[in-house]
C-alpha positions in Angstrom: -37.1 78.7 269.6 -34.1 77.5 271.4 -35.8 74.1 271.9 -36.5 73.9 268.1 -32.9 74.8 267.3 -31.7 72.2 269.8 -33.9 69.5 268.3 -32.6 70.4 264.8 -29.0 70.3 266.0 -29.6 66.9 267.6 -31.3 65.6 264.6 -28.6 66.8 262.3 -25.9 65.4 264.6 -27.7 62.0 264.7 -28.1 62.0 260.9 -24.5 63.1 260.5 -23.4 60.2 262.7 -25.7 57.7 261.1 -25.4 58.8 257.5 -22.1 57.0 256.8 -23.6 53.8 258.2 -26.8 54.4 256.2 -24.8 54.9 253.0 -22.6 51.9 253.8 -25.7 49.8 254.4 -27.2 51.0 251.1 -24.2 50.0 249.1 -24.0 46.7 251.0 -27.5 45.6 250.1 -27.6 47.2 246.6 -24.5 45.5 245.0 -23.2 42.0 244.7 -19.6 42.1 245.9 -18.1 39.2 244.1 -14.5 38.7 245.1 -14.2 35.2 243.5 -11.8 36.4 240.8 -9.3 37.3 243.6 -10.1 34.4 245.9 -9.8 31.9 243.1 -7.0 33.9 241.3 -6.3 32.6 237.8 -4.8 35.5 235.8 -3.7 35.2 232.2 -0.1 34.1 232.2 2.6 34.4 229.6 4.1 31.3 228.1 7.8 31.2 227.5 9.8 29.3 224.8 13.4 28.3 225.5 16.2 26.9 223.5 18.1 23.7 224.5 20.5 25.7 226.7 17.6 27.4 228.6 18.0 30.7 226.8 14.7 32.4 226.2 13.5 32.5 222.6 10.3 34.4 223.1 7.3 35.4 225.3 3.8 34.4 224.1 0.9 36.3 225.7 -2.5 37.8 225.1 -3.0 41.4 226.1 -1.1 41.2 229.4 2.5 40.0 229.7 2.7 38.3 233.1 4.9 35.7 234.8 3.4 34.3 238.0 5.4 34.2 241.2 4.1 32.2 244.2 4.6 33.9 247.6 7.4 31.4 248.4 9.3 32.8 245.3 9.1 36.4 246.5 12.1 37.5 248.6 11.2 38.9 252.1 13.1 42.1 251.2 10.6 42.8 248.5 7.7 42.5 251.0 9.5 44.8 253.4 10.2 47.4 250.7 6.6 47.3 249.5 5.1 47.6 252.9 7.5 50.4 253.9 6.6 52.6 251.0 2.9 51.7 250.4 1.3 50.5 253.6 3.4 50.3 256.8 0.5 49.0 258.9 -0.5 46.4 256.4 -0.1 43.4 258.8 -2.1 45.3 261.4 -5.3 46.6 259.7 -8.3 44.7 258.4 -8.1 46.0 254.8 -8.8 49.6 255.5 -6.7 52.0 257.5 -9.2 54.5 259.0 -6.6 56.5 260.8 -4.8 57.1 257.5 -8.1 58.0 255.9 -8.9 60.7 258.5 -5.4 62.1 258.2 -5.6 62.3 254.5 -9.0 64.0 254.6 -7.7 66.7 257.0 -4.7 67.3 254.7 -6.9 67.4 251.6 -9.2 69.9 253.3 -6.3 72.1 254.3 -4.8 72.0 250.8 -8.1 72.4 249.1 -7.3 69.5 246.8 -6.4 65.8 246.8 -2.8 65.8 248.1 -2.6 62.5 249.9 -4.2 59.1 249.4 -4.8 56.5 252.1 -5.3 53.3 250.1 -3.9 50.2 251.7 -2.3 47.5 249.6 -5.6 45.6 249.8 -7.5 48.6 248.5 -5.0 49.0 245.6 -5.5 45.4 244.7 -9.3 45.7 244.7 -9.1 48.9 242.7 -6.9 47.3 240.0 -8.8 44.0 239.8 -12.4 44.6 240.6 -13.2 48.3 240.0 -12.8 51.1 237.4 -10.5 54.1 237.9 -13.4 56.6 238.1 -13.0 59.1 241.0 -16.4 58.9 242.6 -17.5 58.5 246.2 -19.5 55.4 245.2 -16.4 53.7 243.9 -14.5 54.6 247.1 -17.2 53.1 249.2 -17.3 49.9 247.1 -13.5 49.7 247.4 -13.8 49.8 251.2 -16.4 47.1 251.2 -14.5 44.9 248.8 -11.3 45.3 250.8 -13.0 44.4 254.1 -14.5 41.3 252.5 -11.2 40.3 250.8 -9.3 40.5 254.1 -11.9 38.2 255.7 -11.5 35.7 252.8 -7.7 35.7 252.3 -4.6 35.7 254.5 -2.2 38.6 254.3 0.3 36.5 252.4 -2.3 35.6 249.8 -3.2 39.2 249.4 0.4 40.2 248.9 0.9 37.3 246.4 -2.1 38.5 244.3 -1.0 42.1 244.5 2.5 41.5 243.3 1.2 39.4 240.4 -1.6 41.7 239.4 -0.2 45.2 239.6 1.2 46.9 236.5 4.9 47.8 236.6 5.2 49.8 233.4 6.7 48.9 230.0 3.9 46.3 229.4 5.0 44.3 232.5 2.3 42.9 234.8 3.6 41.3 238.0 6.9 41.8 239.8 8.4 38.6 238.3 7.8 39.9 234.8 9.3 43.3 235.7 12.4 41.8 237.2 13.0 39.7 234.1 12.2 42.6 231.7 14.0 45.5 233.4 17.0 43.6 234.8 17.1 40.1 233.2 17.1 38.6 236.6 15.1 36.1 238.8 13.5 37.6 241.8 16.0 35.9 244.1 18.9 37.6 242.3 17.7 41.2 242.6 19.7 43.7 244.6 17.9 45.9 247.2 18.1 48.9 244.8 16.5 46.9 242.1 13.7 45.7 244.5 13.2 49.3 245.5 12.9 50.4 241.9 10.2 47.7 241.3 8.1 48.4 244.4 8.2 52.1 243.6 6.7 51.7 240.2 3.0 50.9 240.8 2.3 54.4 242.1 3.0 55.9 238.7 4.4 53.3 236.2 4.9 55.7 233.3 6.6 58.4 235.4 8.9 56.1 237.3 9.7 53.6 234.5 13.5 53.3 234.5 13.5 52.8 230.7 12.0 56.2 230.2 13.0 58.3 233.2 16.0 56.6 234.8 17.0 59.4 237.2 13.4 59.9 238.4 13.1 56.2 238.9 16.3 56.2 241.0 14.9 59.0 243.1 11.8 57.1 243.8 13.8 54.0 244.7 16.0 56.0 247.1 12.9 57.2 248.9 11.8 53.5 249.3 15.3 52.7 250.7 15.3 55.7 253.0 11.9 54.7 254.4 13.2 51.2 255.1 16.2 52.8 256.9 13.9 55.2 258.9 11.8 52.2 260.0 15.0 50.4 261.1 14.5 47.6 258.7 18.0 48.0 257.1 21.3 49.0 258.6 23.5 52.0 257.7 25.9 49.9 255.5 23.0 48.4 253.5 21.4 51.8 253.3 24.4 53.7 251.8 25.4 50.8 249.5 21.9 50.6 248.0 21.7 54.4 247.6 24.9 54.4 245.6 24.0 51.6 243.2 22.8 52.5 239.7 21.6 49.2 238.1 21.7 48.3 234.4 18.2 48.5 232.9 17.2 46.7 229.7 14.7 48.2 227.3 13.5 45.0 225.6 10.5 44.3 223.3 7.8 42.4 225.1 7.9 39.3 222.9 11.7 39.2 222.8 11.2 37.0 219.7 14.7 35.8 218.7 13.6 33.0 216.3 10.2 33.8 214.7 10.1 30.6 212.6 10.6 28.5 215.7 7.9 30.4 217.6 5.4 30.0 214.7 6.2 26.3 214.5 5.6 25.9 218.2 2.2 27.6 217.9 1.3 25.2 215.1 2.4 22.2 217.1 0.4 23.3 220.1 -2.7 23.5 217.9 -2.0 20.0 216.7 -1.9 18.9 220.3 -5.3 20.4 221.0 -3.9 23.0 223.4 -5.7 26.3 222.8 -4.5 28.4 225.7 -0.8 28.8 224.8 -1.0 32.6 225.1 -2.7 32.6 228.5 -1.8 29.3 230.1 1.7 30.1 231.5 3.5 27.2 229.7 7.2 26.8 229.8 8.2 25.2 226.5 11.7 23.8 226.2 12.7 23.3 222.6 15.6 21.3 221.0 16.7 24.5 219.2 20.2 25.9 219.6 19.9 29.6 219.3 23.5 30.0 218.2 22.9 27.5 215.4 19.6 29.0 214.5 21.4 32.3 214.0 24.1 30.5 212.0 21.5 28.9 209.8 19.8 32.2 209.1 23.1 33.8 208.3 24.1 30.9 206.0 20.8 31.0 204.1 21.1 34.8 203.6 24.8 34.4 202.5 23.9 31.9 199.8 20.9 34.0 198.7 23.1 37.1 198.3 25.6 35.0 196.3 22.8 33.7 194.0 21.4 37.2 193.4 24.9 38.4 192.4 25.4 35.5 190.1 22.0 35.9 188.5 22.6 39.6 187.8 26.0 38.7 186.3 24.4 36.0 184.1 21.7 38.4 182.9 24.3 40.9 181.9 26.2 38.2 180.0 23.0 37.1 178.3 22.1 40.6 177.4 25.5 41.0 175.8 25.0 37.7 173.9 21.6 38.9 172.8 23.0 42.1 171.4 25.7 40.1 169.5 23.0 37.8 168.1 20.9 40.7 166.9 24.0 42.3 165.3 24.7 39.2 163.3 21.1 38.6 162.5 20.6 35.5 164.6 17.0 35.3 165.5 17.2 31.9 167.2 18.8 33.2 170.4 16.4 33.6 173.3 17.3 35.0 176.7 15.8 33.3 179.8 13.4 35.4 181.6 14.0 34.9 185.4 11.9 36.6 188.0 14.5 37.0 190.8 11.9 38.4 193.2 10.5 34.9 193.6 13.8 33.3 194.7 13.7 32.0 198.3 15.2 29.2 200.5 14.9 27.1 203.6 17.2 25.2 205.9 16.7 22.6 208.7 19.4 21.2 210.8 19.1 18.1 213.1 21.0 16.2 215.7 21.6 13.1 213.7 21.3 10.7 216.7 18.2 12.1 218.5 16.4 13.9 215.7 16.4 17.1 217.7 15.8 20.1 215.5 18.8 22.4 216.1 17.8 25.1 213.6 14.8 25.8 211.4 14.7 28.7 208.9 11.7 29.0 206.6 12.8 31.8 204.3 15.7 34.1 203.5 13.9 37.0 205.3 11.1 36.5 207.9 10.0 40.2 207.6 9.4 39.7 203.9 7.9 36.3 204.1 6.9 34.4 207.3 5.8 31.3 205.3 7.8 28.4 206.6 9.1 26.6 203.6 11.2 24.2 205.8 8.0 22.6 207.2 5.2 23.6 204.9 6.8 23.8 201.5 6.7 20.5 199.6 9.0 20.3 196.5 10.6 17.6 194.4 14.0 16.5 195.8 15.4 15.5 192.4 18.8 13.8 192.6 18.9 14.3 196.4 16.6 11.2 196.4 19.1 9.0 194.7 20.9 7.9 197.9 17.8 6.0 199.0 17.9 3.9 195.8 21.6 3.3 196.1 21.2 2.3 199.8 18.7 -0.3 198.7 21.3 -1.6 196.2 24.1 -1.6 198.8 21.8 -3.5 201.3 21.2 -6.1 198.5 24.9 -6.7 198.2 26.1 -4.1 195.7 29.2 -2.1 196.6 30.8 1.1 195.5 32.9 -0.9 193.1 30.0 -2.7 191.4 29.8 -1.8 187.7 26.5 -0.5 186.4 25.5 0.7 182.9 25.5 4.4 182.0 24.0 4.5 178.6 21.0 6.2 177.0 17.7 4.3 176.5 14.3 5.2 175.2 11.4 4.1 177.4 7.9 3.8 176.1 4.8 3.7 178.4 1.2 4.7 178.3 -0.3 7.8 179.8 -4.1 8.5 179.6 -4.3 5.7 177.0 -1.6 7.2 174.8 1.9 5.9 174.2 4.5 8.2 175.5 8.3 8.0 175.0 10.8 9.1 177.7 14.4 9.8 176.8 16.2 10.7 180.1 19.6 12.3 179.9 22.6 12.9 182.2 23.1 16.5 183.3 26.4 16.5 181.4 24.6 15.3 178.3 27.0 12.4 177.8 27.3 8.8 179.0 30.2 6.6 180.2 29.1 3.1 179.2 30.2 1.1 182.4 30.7 3.0 185.6 31.1 2.0 189.2 28.2 2.5 191.6 30.3 5.0 193.6 31.1 7.2 190.6 27.5 7.1 189.4 26.3 8.6 192.6 29.3 10.9 193.2 28.6 12.5 189.8 24.8 12.1 190.0 24.5 10.1 186.7 20.8 9.9 185.8 21.2 7.2 183.2 23.2 4.9 185.5 20.6 5.4 188.2 17.7 4.5 185.9 19.6 1.4 184.7 20.3 0.5 188.3 16.5 0.7 189.1 15.9 -1.6 186.1 18.6 -4.0 187.3 17.2 -4.2 190.8 13.6 -4.4 189.4 11.1 -1.7 190.0 8.7 -3.8 192.1 11.5 -5.0 194.3 12.9 -1.5 194.7 9.5 -0.2 195.7 9.1 -2.9 198.3 12.6 -2.2 199.8 12.0 1.6 199.8 9.0 1.1 202.2 11.4 0.8 205.1 12.3 4.5 204.7 8.6 5.5 205.3 8.7 7.9 202.4 5.2 8.9 201.2 3.8 9.2 197.7 6.7 7.4 195.9 5.8 7.2 192.2 5.5 3.6 190.9 7.4 4.2 187.7 11.0 4.9 186.6 10.6 8.6 187.4 11.4 7.5 190.9 15.1 7.5 189.7 14.9 11.3 189.4 13.1 12.1 192.7 9.8 13.2 191.4 7.8 12.9 194.7 7.2 15.9 196.9 8.8 16.4 200.3 9.4 19.3 202.6 13.0 20.0 203.7 12.1 18.7 207.2 10.7 15.5 205.8 13.8 15.0 203.7 15.9 15.6 206.7 14.0 12.9 208.6 14.7 10.4 205.9 18.3 11.4 205.6 18.9 10.4 209.2 18.9 6.8 207.8 22.4 7.7 206.5 23.6 10.1 209.1 22.6 8.0 212.1 24.3 4.7 211.1 21.2 3.1 209.6 18.7 4.2 212.2 16.1 6.7 211.0 14.8 9.0 213.8 11.8 11.3 213.8 12.6 15.0 214.2 11.5 16.8 217.4 11.1 20.5 218.1 9.6 20.4 221.6 11.6 18.6 224.2 9.2 19.2 227.1 6.3 21.4 228.3 5.8 22.5 231.9 2.8 24.2 233.5 2.6 25.2 237.1 5.6 23.2 238.0 4.3 20.0 236.4 5.7 18.4 233.2 2.7 17.8 230.9 4.6 16.7 227.8 7.9 15.0 227.2 9.2 13.9 223.8 9.8 10.3 223.0 12.5 9.4 220.5 10.8 7.4 217.6 13.4 5.4 215.7 13.2 2.9 212.8 15.8 0.4 211.8 16.8 0.8 208.1 20.1 -1.0 207.8 23.2 -2.2 209.6 26.0 0.2 210.4 28.4 -1.3 207.8 26.0 -0.7 204.9 25.2 2.8 206.1 28.9 3.6 206.4 29.5 2.4 202.8 26.8 5.0 201.7 28.5 7.7 203.9 31.9 7.1 202.2 30.2 7.6 198.8 28.4 10.7 199.9 31.6 11.9 201.4 33.2 11.7 198.0 30.2 13.7 196.6 31.4 16.6 198.8 35.2 16.0 198.3 35.2 15.6 194.5 31.7 15.3 193.1 28.7 17.5 192.5 28.8 18.8 196.1 32.2 20.3 196.1 30.9 23.8 197.0 29.6 22.2 200.3 33.1 21.3 201.4 34.5 22.8 204.6 38.1 22.6 205.7 38.7 20.8 209.0 35.6 18.6 209.1 34.4 15.5 207.2 31.1 16.1 205.5 28.9 13.8 203.4 25.9 14.8 201.3 24.0 14.9 198.0 23.0 17.6 195.6 19.6 17.7 194.0 18.4 19.7 191.0 15.0 19.1 189.4 14.0 19.5 185.8 14.6 23.0 184.4 16.3 24.0 187.6 13.1 24.5 189.5 14.5 23.3 192.8 18.0 23.2 194.1 18.9 21.1 197.2 21.8 20.0 199.3 21.2 17.4 201.9 24.2 16.3 204.0 25.7 15.7 207.4 28.8 15.8 209.6 29.6 13.0 212.1 26.9 14.5 214.4 24.8 17.1 212.6 22.6 16.7 209.6 21.4 19.7 207.5 19.1 20.1 204.5 19.1 23.3 202.3 16.5 24.1 199.6 16.4 27.0 197.1 13.8 27.7 194.5 11.3 30.2 193.2 8.0 30.5 195.2 5.9 30.3 192.0 7.6 27.1 190.9 9.1 28.8 187.8 12.7 27.7 186.9 15.6 29.4 188.5 18.3 30.6 186.2 19.5 27.6 184.2 23.0 27.5 185.8 21.6 27.4 189.3 22.0 23.8 190.3 21.6 22.4 193.8 25.4 22.3 194.3 25.8 25.9 193.1 22.9 27.5 195.0 22.4 25.3 198.1 25.9 24.0 198.6 27.4 27.4 199.7 24.7 27.7 202.4 25.5 24.3 203.7 29.3 25.1 203.8 28.8 28.5 205.4 26.6 26.9 208.1 29.2 24.3 209.0 32.0 26.9 209.0 29.9 28.6 211.7 29.3 25.3 213.5 33.0 24.5 214.0 33.6 28.1 214.9 30.9 28.0 217.6 31.7 24.5 218.7 35.4 23.8 218.0 35.2 20.6 220.1 32.6 19.0 217.8 33.4 15.6 216.3 35.2 16.0 213.0 35.6 12.5 211.5 33.2 9.7 210.8 33.7 6.4 212.8 34.4 3.3 210.8 32.2 0.5 212.2 33.5 -3.0 212.9 33.2 -5.3 209.9 34.2 -2.8 207.3 36.9 -4.1 204.9 39.0 -1.4 203.3 40.5 -2.3 199.9 42.7 -0.4 197.6 41.8 -1.0 194.0 44.1 0.7 191.5 45.4 2.9 194.3 41.9 4.1 195.4 40.1 3.1 198.6 36.9 1.1 198.4 34.9 -0.3 201.3 33.2 -3.7 201.6 31.4 -5.8 204.2 29.9 -9.2 204.8 27.0 -8.1 202.6 28.8 -5.9 200.1 31.7 -8.2 199.1 34.6 -7.2 196.9 34.1 -8.2 193.2 36.0 -11.4 192.5 37.5 -10.0 189.2 39.3 -7.3 191.1 41.4 -9.6 193.2 44.8 -9.3 191.5 48.2 -8.1 192.4 47.0 -4.5 192.5 44.7 -5.1 195.4 45.7 -4.6 199.0 43.1 -5.3 201.7 42.9 -4.8 205.4 40.2 -5.7 207.8 39.5 -2.7 210.0 38.3 -3.3 213.6 
């Protein structure tokens, strides 16, 4: 009997000794332990969009918000803090700390429950990347095998790099670089020891230790990390006590941090146009031309003008309701009140650096939350009289000047449409005519009849030929060109207006300055420019457009302390209201209208509805940048002449009218 018991005992002992190896062997041959996703580590990475000053506009990501940090980026103190609290013998074991496992098993047995884990940093990485969170013996065995295999394939530094980029740090932050930026708005290199301790203490229980939720609990966990480092002799007493006392500022940001949604949407569209389809996962750093301060100023200005318009319209409606009551009282059945759907009113604004074409601000509606449709880039509307400067620039380039007399009288034009004769009788907005008027006054006061007669004088075919230099698409080949009946987006009109604001050189607008990925620049903008006219002829146009603002249809766009030039635009039945203009360095286009193409209220002209947005914006511009250039430069070759006490400007091309040389003329060549 004793011999039998002895054999049983020996057999059981052998089985007990061999069973772990048998089980291990079983799992080794039964599963494919693919560690390629960690060896060739390519996690999804967040792309970042910045403004021209390097301020972050937004994060763009898919599911996991992660910035990647190479091992060289990670401060040694972070490694020390992590190893101190998570795996002191990390640099000594081969992926699994068997001594720690046995100690943990004994403590768990004594406690009758799981009270201590023994996972190494390598095991934690494996568990997060390669395994599920199920608490089974089979998963633990797989974890050990994976860890041993990973340690054989990677260096300790590579394992740490992957761990610190893979692990979840709470608040939607994956990777320590993401957490440093999110919680503290800092680079890894700028973190204090206490901030490092907070971060390395998070992976154990990200929700519990998140400083945005449980600040004091998070500080307690960080202090344990610091105490452990001190106990190990890795920091001195002074560093220890200083770190314990610190209470860092923690930010509770949204993950996207989207400060300019219209800019972000436009970047996404442009990436698709480039054929790049991994913006949300590719870890791109996109540097835009946008100035966030001016973007906010543009949004504020558009909202300001919108609110003014709504107040005016409500006032108009009350006045008309009163007139309607009076008409009914006197039995007048001819009076009709305009039905205006104010819910359709919206606007857009785009602002450029005149010289480079850089888009400084881009706002596609009065309220992104109500409408994310970008009217600044996608909405195409008729510019109306805002198109007139292109016609007048052609005239100036052909030798006309601001003093040239043109005819402002009514005419009836007959032409055929669909085989039928149609008569067209255009009118001035003021419903009168002046007879003869100078070219300057015709544009300053936006005289339709004078413009149409100017087109006839130049010749339609010649005008169309000359207009090609502006690269404007879909120009109508009839006299309606005088009233701006083609369709343009605010951004397209802004591009064409650089012909005036940039001294005769038209530049293509740019939103993206450069794109970096993994430290390499994969895209860099090229300035595309087209010669339109010489500086003298462009300046003559600027002086006329300056008068539009100072005393013409654009008076509501005037701002004290800075010279501005521009042109109003109002289409038939007040469907569209524009103001397109510029300072010596910045060009801005504003549009207002109803989204359903119905007329705005009949008193809402471009000057009235869009002009105040332009003015409010430039008031903010000079407040934000008081050093900005305030006056237009006069190019060499401009001749300034006083005619009847008023200044007029001439050049080699646009010469003074001979009939005006009398005793009343004083001239001076400006250099």
